[in-house]
Each structure stands twice: as structure tokens, then as C-alpha cells.
C-alpha positions in Angstrom: -0.2 0.3 0.3 2.9 2.0 0.8 4.3 1.8 -2.5 1.0 2.7 -4.0 1.0 5.8 -2.6 4.6 6.8 -3.1 3.8 6.0 -7.1 0.7 8.2 -6.7 2.3 10.9 -5.2 5.5 11.1 -7.0 3.3 11.1 -10.1 1.2 14.0 -9.5 4.1 16.3 -8.4 5.6 15.4 -11.9 2.3 16.1 -13.0 2.1 19.6 -11.6 6.3 20.6 -12.0 5.6 19.7 -15.8 2.2 21.7 -16.2 4.7 24.8 -15.1 7.1 24.7 -17.4 4.5 24.0 -20.4 2.5 27.5 -19.0 5.6 29.7 -19.4 4.5 30.3 -22.8 6.1 29.2 -25.6 8.5 25.8 -25.0 10.5 24.1 -27.1 9.1 20.6 -28.7 11.4 18.3 -26.6 10.3 19.4 -23.4 6.4 18.8 -25.3 7.3 15.3 -25.7 9.0 15.1 -22.4 6.0 16.0 -21.0 4.5 13.1 -21.9 3.0 11.9 -18.0 -0.1 11.0 -17.9 -2.8 8.0 -19.6 -5.7 8.3 -20.8 -7.5 8.8 -17.6 -5.9 9.1 -14.5 -7.0 6.2 -12.1 -3.5 4.7 -12.0 -4.4 2.0 -9.0 -6.6 -0.8 -8.9 -6.9 -2.3 -5.2 -9.1 -5.5 -5.3 -10.8 -6.4 -2.2 -13.4 -9.7 -1.4 -15.3 -7.6 1.0 -16.1 -4.2 2.7 -14.6 -4.8 5.6 -11.1 -5.4 4.0 -12.5 -1.8 2.0 -12.6 -0.4 5.5 -8.7 -1.7 6.5 -7.2 -0.1 3.1 -8.7 3.2 4.1 -7.5 3.3 7.6 -4.0 2.3 6.7 -4.4 4.7 3.7 -5.1 7.6 6.5 -2.1 6.7 8.2 0.2 6.5 5.3 -0.6 9.5 4.4 -1.9 11.7 7.5 0.2 10.1 10.0 -0.6 12.5 13.1 -1.5 15.8 10.9 -4.3 17.7 13.0 -5.0 19.5 9.7 -6.2 16.5 7.7 -9.1 15.8 6.7 -11.2 12.8 4.7 -14.5 13.7 2.7 -17.5 11.8 3.2 -16.0 10.1 6.5 -19.2 9.2 8.2 -20.9 8.4 5.1 -18.5 5.9 4.9 -18.0 4.9 8.5 -21.9 3.6 8.1 -21.3 1.8 5.0 -18.3 0.0 5.5 -17.5 0.0 9.3 -18.2 -3.6 10.0 -20.6 -4.2 13.5 -19.7 -5.9 16.3 -19.1 -9.4 16.3 -21.7 -12.2 17.1 -21.3 -14.5 19.6 -21.1 -18.0 18.4 -22.6 -21.0 20.2 -20.5 -23.4 18.4 -17.0 -24.1 18.8 -15.1 -21.9 15.7 -11.5 -21.5 15.0 -10.5 -18.0 14.8 -9.7 -17.4 11.0 -13.3 -18.7 10.3 -14.1 -16.6 12.6 -12.3 -13.5 11.1 -14.1 -15.2 7.7 -18.0 -14.7 8.5 -18.0 -11.7 11.3 -17.7 -8.3 10.0 -19.0 -6.3 6.9 -19.3 -8.9 4.3 -20.5 -7.3 1.7 -19.2 -8.2 -1.5 -20.6 -5.7 -4.3 -19.1 -2.1 -3.8 -16.9 0.3 -5.7 -15.2 3.5 -4.4 -13.0 6.4 -6.1 -10.7 8.0 -3.6 -8.7 10.9 -4.6 -5.5 12.3 -3.1 -4.4 15.6 -2.2 -1.9 17.6 0.1 -4.2 17.6 3.3 -7.9 15.9 2.2 -8.4 12.4 0.9 -11.0 12.7 -1.3 -13.7 9.2 -0.9 -16.5 9.2 -2.9 -14.6 10.9 -5.8 -15.9 10.5 -9.4 -13.9 7.4 -10.9 -12.9 9.8 -14.0 -11.2 12.0 -11.1 -9.7 9.4 -8.6 -6.1 8.0 -8.4 -7.4 5.0 -6.7 -10.0 2.6 -7.2 -10.8 0.3 -4.7 -14.0 -2.1 -5.1 -14.5 -6.2 -5.0 -14.6 -7.8 -8.3 -18.0 -8.0 -8.4 -18.8 -4.7 -7.6 -15.6 -3.7 -10.2 -17.6 -6.0 -13.0 -20.7 -4.3 -12.9 -19.2 -1.1 -14.4 -16.7 -3.0 -16.8 -19.1 -5.4 -18.2 -22.6 -5.9 -16.6 -25.8 -4.1 -15.6 -24.9 -0.8 -14.5 -23.3 0.3 -18.2 -19.5 -0.1 -20.1 -16.8 1.6 -18.4 -13.7 -0.2 -19.4 -11.5 3.3 -20.2 -11.4 3.6 -16.6 -9.1 1.2 -16.2 -6.7 1.5 -19.6 -4.5 3.4 -17.7 -4.3 1.2 -14.6 -0.2 1.1 -13.8 -0.5 -0.9 -10.1 -3.1 -3.4 -9.9 -3.1 -5.0 -6.5 -5.7 -8.1 -5.4 -5.7 -8.6 -1.8 -6.8 -12.2 -0.9 -7.2 -14.0 -4.1 -7.9 -16.7 -1.9 -11.4 -15.6 -0.6 -12.5 -14.1 -4.5 -11.4 -17.6 -5.3 -14.5 -19.1 -3.4 -16.5 -16.4 -4.3 -16.1 -16.1 -8.6 -13.1 -16.3 -10.4 -14.4 -15.3 -13.8 -15.0 -11.3 -12.4 -11.7 -11.4 -12.7 -10.6 -12.8 -15.9 -13.3 -10.5 -16.9 -11.5 -7.1 -15.1 -7.7 -8.5 -16.8 -9.1 -8.4 -20.2 -10.8 -4.9 -20.0 -7.3 -3.4 -18.7 -4.9 -1.7 -20.5 -7.4 -1.2 -23.8 -7.7 2.1 -25.7 -11.1 3.5 -25.6 -13.2 4.5 -28.2 -13.5 8.3 -26.6 -10.1 10.1 -25.6 -11.2 13.4 -23.4 -7.4 13.8 -21.6 -4.9 16.1 -23.4 -3.9 14.0 -26.0 -0.3 16.1 -26.0 0.7 14.8 -22.4 -0.6 10.9 -22.8 3.0 8.9 -22.7 3.5 7.6 -25.8 4.1 3.3 -24.7 -0.1 4.2 -24.4 -0.4 5.6 -27.4 1.4 2.5 -29.1 -1.0 0.1 -27.3 2.5 -1.4 -24.9 0.9 0.2 -21.9 0.4 -3.6 -20.2 4.0 -3.7 -20.4 5.0 -1.1 -17.6 1.6 -2.7 -14.9 2.3 -4.1 -12.3 0.1 -6.6 -10.6 0.6 -7.5 -7.1 -1.6 -11.0 -6.2 -1.9 -12.0 -2.1 -3.0 -15.4 -1.0 -2.2 -17.9 1.6 -1.5 -20.0 -0.9 -1.0 -20.8 -4.3 -3.1 -22.6 -7.1 -3.2 -22.9 -10.4 -5.5 -20.0 -11.2 -3.3 -17.6 -9.9 -0.4 -18.5 -11.8 -2.6 -18.2 -14.9 -3.6 -15.0 -13.9 -0.1 -13.9 -13.1 1.1 -15.7 -16.3 -1.3 -13.9 -18.6 -1.2 -10.6 -17.4 1.8 -9.8 -15.7 3.7 -8.8 -18.3 6.1 -6.5 -17.2 9.5 -6.3 -18.6 11.0 -6.3 -15.4 9.9 -10.1 -15.4 7.4 -11.1 -12.3 8.6 -13.3 -9.4 6.2 -15.6 -7.9 6.9 -17.2 -4.2 5.8 -20.4 -3.5 6.9 -21.8 0.7 7.2 -25.1 1.0 4.7 -26.8 2.9 5.2 -30.1 5.3 1.9 -31.9 5.0 -1.2 -32.6 7.7 -1.4 -36.0 6.7 0.7 -37.2 9.5 -1.8 -35.0 11.7 -5.1 -36.6 11.0 -6.3 -39.2 13.9 -8.7 -41.0 11.8 -6.0 -43.4 9.9 -7.1 -43.1 6.6 -6.2 -43.3 2.3 -6.6 -41.2 -0.6 -6.2 -42.5 -3.8 -6.3 -39.3 -6.5 -6.9 -40.4 -10.4 -5.5 -38.5 -13.1 -7.4 -39.1 -16.3 -6.8 -37.5 -20.2 -8.9 -34.8 -21.7 -8.9 -34.6 -25.9 -8.8 -30.0 -25.6 -7.9 -28.9 -22.3 -10.8 -26.0 -22.9 -13.5 -29.1 -22.6 -11.9 -29.8 -19.4 -15.1 -28.4 -17.1 -17.7 -30.3 -19.7 -15.9 -33.8 -19.6 -17.8 -36.2 -17.1 -16.5 -39.7 -15.8 -18.4 -42.6 -15.6 -18.2 -45.5 -13.6 -20.1 -48.9 -13.3 -21.3 -48.8 -10.2 -24.6 -46.0 -9.9 -25.1 -45.0 -6.4 -28.3 -43.9 -6.8 -29.3 -42.8 -3.2 -27.2 -39.9 -1.5 -27.7 -36.7 -0.3 -25.5 -33.4 -0.7 -24.7 -30.3 1.2 -24.2 -27.3 -1.7 -23.9 -23.1 -1.5 -27.7 -22.6 -3.4 -29.3 -25.7 -0.9 -31.7 -24.0 1.0 -31.1 -24.1 5.0 -33.7 -27.1 5.5 -32.3 -29.4 2.9 -29.3 -29.3 4.0 -30.8 -30.1 8.1 -32.2 -33.0 6.5 -29.6 -34.4 4.0 -27.6 -33.8 7.6 -29.8 -35.8 9.3 -30.3 -38.6 6.9 -26.7 -39.3 6.4 -26.2 -39.2 10.8 -28.7 -41.8 10.9 -27.7 -43.8 8.1 -30.9 -43.4 5.9 -28.3 -42.4 3.3 -25.5 -44.2 2.9 -23.8 -40.7 0.8 -23.3 -37.3 1.5 -21.7 -35.1 -1.5 -20.2 -31.6 -0.2 -19.2 -29.1 -2.8 -16.3 -27.0 -1.9 -17.2 -23.7 -2.0 -20.6 -24.9 0.7 -17.6 -26.4 3.2 -15.8 -22.6 2.4 -18.3 -21.1 3.7 -19.4 -22.7 7.0 -16.0 -24.6 6.4 -12.7 -23.9 4.8 -12.0 -26.1 1.8 -9.4 -28.4 1.7 -7.1 -26.2 -1.0 -5.4 -24.7 2.4 -2.8 -26.8 3.9 -4.3 -26.0 7.7 -7.9 -26.8 6.4 -6.7 -30.1 4.8 -6.9 -32.2 8.7 -10.9 -30.4 9.2 -12.4 -31.5 6.0 -11.0 -35.0 6.2 -12.4 -35.1 10.2 -15.2 -33.9 8.0 -15.6 -36.5 5.4 -14.1 -39.2 8.2 -16.2 -39.1 11.2 -14.6 -40.4 14.5 -14.9 -44.3 15.5 -18.6 -43.6 17.1 -19.8 -43.4 13.2 -20.4 -46.8 12.2 -18.5 -46.9 8.7 -15.0 -45.9 11.0 -15.7 -48.2 13.8 -13.4 -51.2 12.8 -10.2 -50.3 13.1 -9.7 -52.7 9.9 -12.3 -50.7 7.4 -9.8 -47.7 6.1 -11.5 -45.8 4.8 -10.7 -44.4 1.5 -11.2 -41.8 -1.0 -11.3 -41.4 -4.5 -10.9 -37.7 -6.6 -10.8 -38.0 -10.0 -7.9 -34.5 -12.1 -7.7 -34.2 -14.9 -4.2 -34.3 -17.2 -4.0 -30.5 -17.6 -3.7 -30.4 -14.0 -0.4 -30.3 -13.2 -0.2 -27.2 -10.7 -2.9 -28.9 -8.8 -0.7 -32.3 -8.3 1.7 -30.4 -7.1 -0.2 -28.6 -4.7 -2.4 -31.7 -3.8 1.1 -33.2 -2.8 2.2 -30.2 -0.6 -0.9 -30.7 1.2 -0.3 -34.3 2.0 3.0 -34.4 2.7 5.6 -37.3 1.6 2.7 -40.3 2.6 2.8 -40.8 -1.3 2.1 -43.9 -3.1 2.1 -44.3 -7.5 0.5 -47.6 -7.7 -0.4 -49.1 -11.3 1.0 -46.6 -13.9 1.9 -42.7 -13.9 -2.0 -42.1 -13.5 -2.9 -43.5 -10.0 -1.7 -41.7 -6.4 -2.1 -42.8 -2.9 -2.0 -40.9 -0.1 -1.5 -43.3 3.0 -1.7 -41.4 6.7 -0.1 -42.8 9.1 -1.0 -45.6 11.0 
């Protein structure tokens, strides 16, 4: 955040300095060319956050970075901002929940917002018009609605972005990742209508090369193949890129119930048809219950009750439902809880006998090489390749 503020202030000072030089009357041609210091539009920093509570923290940090302890500084529309973005006092949880799950649920979880911020010497202007803003602070859904949605087509707003920040990408992955791909497909496109002084627009924007001068910063608690795909496709800065992949010790040795998980890789002729591919099995399970994010609460309660009382032997749970009701297995620190969720303790009939080892079979497409690497990192060293290169077993220590 400090890097973005520093970039905005230095750019603004450069524009003011060049404007002062150009206002002195007749100026040489080389000075006019060296004074190209702007883009097609003013917004140069894009910050994407999943929830309003995260945007509230960003603005709070902005105030501390820009003003410090200056009592004469002020923030426009602060009362309105507090009423719309500030979180309510956290509720009391009746059941035992881990701290990071409480952090996810508590606070202002509205995921549709957009806010224009302009920075001046003594004033931080909130709710500024986007064309007059330095920073666009928004959620993926909120920005997509004005780029390619019901709220209009304002794709010119991201035509001159120089710093793009994606904060908490792991949460956005469980919202709708398509919003991110659409936003970045509109970025750095030349607008059909240009209102800026064309003599002050940088040459790289006119030549359509602005994407090579943009910095993309993505922050997440874990690595994912969709993050890598977004970075490799849209982080085209001529200085290169850096992807950090911290090591993971694995978590299978921390699971109390011994399990054997088998991952099978299948081939797909075309990667674009990967999501439409289906896996057929000989044995059809006609009776099962499911918990997913679109199911009403009454249906969820009935499904859990039928599974608990052994009326249904199979319970299917989607990853997104588990994320918003408990975290998914993408993160190494929740892999343990997910396995406990799938395989209850010895009191459950399917785990009542020591000689029965529960087995989980997961199908993975042949194009998910990065996904397989992530699975190995989550599980740790307890992996056995069986039969062929397309079948992997992960064994929890007994």
C-alpha cells in the first residue's frame, strides 16, 4: 500500500511540475515530448478486495500513511464511509469455531462495492468520481458490473492502470474467479473516446504497450493454478515477475483417523473442454444427499440428519459450501478438518472397525499438473504411485 501511495504522489508531483513548465509560454518541442506524464484517464492504481471490511482496513491504512498524526488533515465523506463500510460488533458463536473461520464470517461481508479515492496534499477524497480518482478500490463483482454488466460499460476506467493489487485472492477464488478474468481482459485497452490532453499522454499508452509497464501484485495464503494462470497471462511487465511458493510440510500425519486417499488422473483431448468432461463409473449410486451453496437451509438440515441416522450412506459436499461453512481443502491448515468432516470419529458406523480403512477417490484432469503439485504439498511425503503414472495414493500414518 505504501508503494502505491508513493507512486501516486510522485506521479502527481511530476504532472504539476511539467504543467508549470508548459505554462511559461513558448516551449521547445523536446520539452513537450518529455512532458508526456499521463494516461488516458486519471486512475492509476486498482485495489481489489473481497469484502467491504477489507476495503475499510485499506482506507484506514491510507489515512495513517498519508497524514500520520497531522490533525489538520481531513477525509471527505468519512461519515458516509463509516456507515456503509464499518463492521458491526462481532456476534457470539454458539458452536466452537476456529479463529480464522470467525474472521471470515464476522464484519461487513458485502461483496459488491466500488469506491473512488483521490489524494491531495491535505485531503483524502472518498466517493470521488472515478474519472477524477487516483485509486479505484472495489470488489471484483462491483467493478465487473460497471465494466461488463448491468451498471454500464466503463472499461476506459482501467485503461491506464499502472499498479493492480489483488488482496486475499484465496477468498475471491471461492466467490467467482470469472470476475477477475473479465476485469483483466478489459485492462489496458484503448478507450473509444479520449477526453485527456493527447499531448500529455505517454507514448506507451498510444502505442498500446501500457501492459508492459503495469505492476500486478497478488496476495494469497496459498498458491493455486488459477493464480498462476492469471499472473502468467496478465503480468507482462518487461522487468519480469516473481512467484513465491512457500514450502509445506504436509498435514496427513496430523489426522487422527487413518485414511487412504487415492487420486486418479484422466486424460482430456482439449483443455477448453475440461470442465465439460465427465467420468463414468459402472456402479451407480441412486441414493445420496448433498450439501451445496444453493441449497436452502431446510434441505441442508435434512441431508445431514439422513446421513447421521444412516438412512443415506453417501453425503456429497461442494467445496464452496464447505468454505463458507468451514474452509476447503485448498489450504494446508484446513485439509485436516476437511478429512475429519468426511470421515467422522470411531463412533460413526463407517469408522467403527479398525480394519476398515476409509478411501477417498478424486478424479483430476490431465491438464491439472499444478493442482497435483498442490495436492502433494498439502498431503506431505506419504504418497505411493500405484499401477501407473495416473494413480496416486496418499496414506495417513497408522
